[in-house]
C-alpha positions in Angstrom: 100.6 116.2 115.7 103.9 115.9 113.9 106.7 118.5 114.2 106.7 118.8 110.4 103.2 120.4 110.5 104.6 123.1 112.8 107.7 123.5 110.6 105.6 124.0 107.5 103.6 126.7 109.3 106.7 128.4 110.6 108.3 128.6 107.1 105.2 130.0 105.6 104.6 132.5 108.4 108.1 133.9 107.8 107.7 134.0 104.0 104.3 135.7 104.3 105.6 138.1 106.9 108.7 139.1 104.8 106.6 139.5 101.7 104.0 141.7 103.5 106.7 143.9 104.9 108.3 144.2 101.4 104.8 145.0 100.0 104.3 147.7 102.6 107.6 149.3 101.8 106.8 149.1 98.0 103.5 150.8 98.6 105.2 153.6 100.5 107.8 153.9 97.8 105.0 154.0 95.1 102.5 156.3 96.7 104.4 158.4 99.2 107.9 158.7 97.8 106.9 158.3 94.1 110.0 156.2 93.4 110.7 154.9 89.9 110.3 151.2 89.6 108.2 150.9 92.8 105.0 150.1 90.8 106.7 147.1 89.1 108.2 145.9 92.4 104.8 146.3 94.2 103.1 144.3 91.4 105.5 141.4 91.7 105.5 141.3 95.4 101.8 141.6 95.7 101.2 138.7 93.4 103.8 136.5 95.3 102.3 137.5 98.6 98.8 136.8 97.5 99.5 133.2 96.3 101.8 132.4 99.2 99.3 133.8 101.7 96.8 131.2 100.4 99.4 128.5 101.1 100.0 130.1 104.6 96.2 129.8 105.2 96.2 126.1 104.3 99.2 125.3 106.5 97.9 127.5 109.4 94.4 125.9 109.2 96.0 122.4 109.1 98.1 123.3 112.2 95.1 124.7 114.0 92.9 121.7 113.3 95.6 119.2 114.4 96.3 121.3 117.6 92.5 121.5 118.2 92.5 125.3 118.6 89.2 127.1 119.3 87.8 129.1 116.4 88.9 132.5 117.8 92.5 131.4 118.1 92.4 129.9 114.6 91.1 133.2 113.1 93.7 135.2 115.0 96.5 133.0 113.5 95.0 133.1 110.0 94.7 136.9 110.0 98.3 137.4 111.2 99.4 137.2 107.6 97.5 140.3 106.8 99.1 142.8 109.3 102.7 143.8 108.6 105.1 142.1 111.2 102.2 140.4 113.0 103.1 137.0 111.5 106.5 137.1 113.2 105.0 137.7 116.6 102.2 135.2 116.3 104.5 132.6 114.8 106.9 133.0 117.8 104.1 132.7 120.4 102.5 129.7 118.6 105.9 127.9 118.1 106.7 128.2 121.8 103.3 126.9 122.8 103.3 124.0 120.4 107.0 123.0 120.9 106.3 122.7 124.6 103.3 120.5 123.8 105.3 118.4 121.4 108.0 117.9 124.0 105.4 116.6 126.5 103.9 114.3 124.0 107.2 112.7 122.8 108.2 109.5 124.5 111.3 109.6 126.6 114.2 107.4 125.4 114.9 104.4 127.6 118.5 104.0 128.7 120.0 100.5 128.4 
């Protein structure tokens, strides 16, 4: 597995997580606080989150298949983009795990 696969996943996890938090705040503003403009904000953010979540699913599935994760772990990572702030915690855990594995797999440079 290449480091670029992990990097793509990490970027999309952060983007998806931020958009989901913004969407949650927009929904609170729209339905609880009845703020002006919250409906338009929520509409834009929900569309962006929806499309970028699909991209997150593709990158997370690609990462999981290359890391040879079991199905349960794969589903856990895929669903992390649907719970506000979960993507941040899952991304951190997955990144630590896979960076350690990438460090083990990389060849050590030979000193001359």
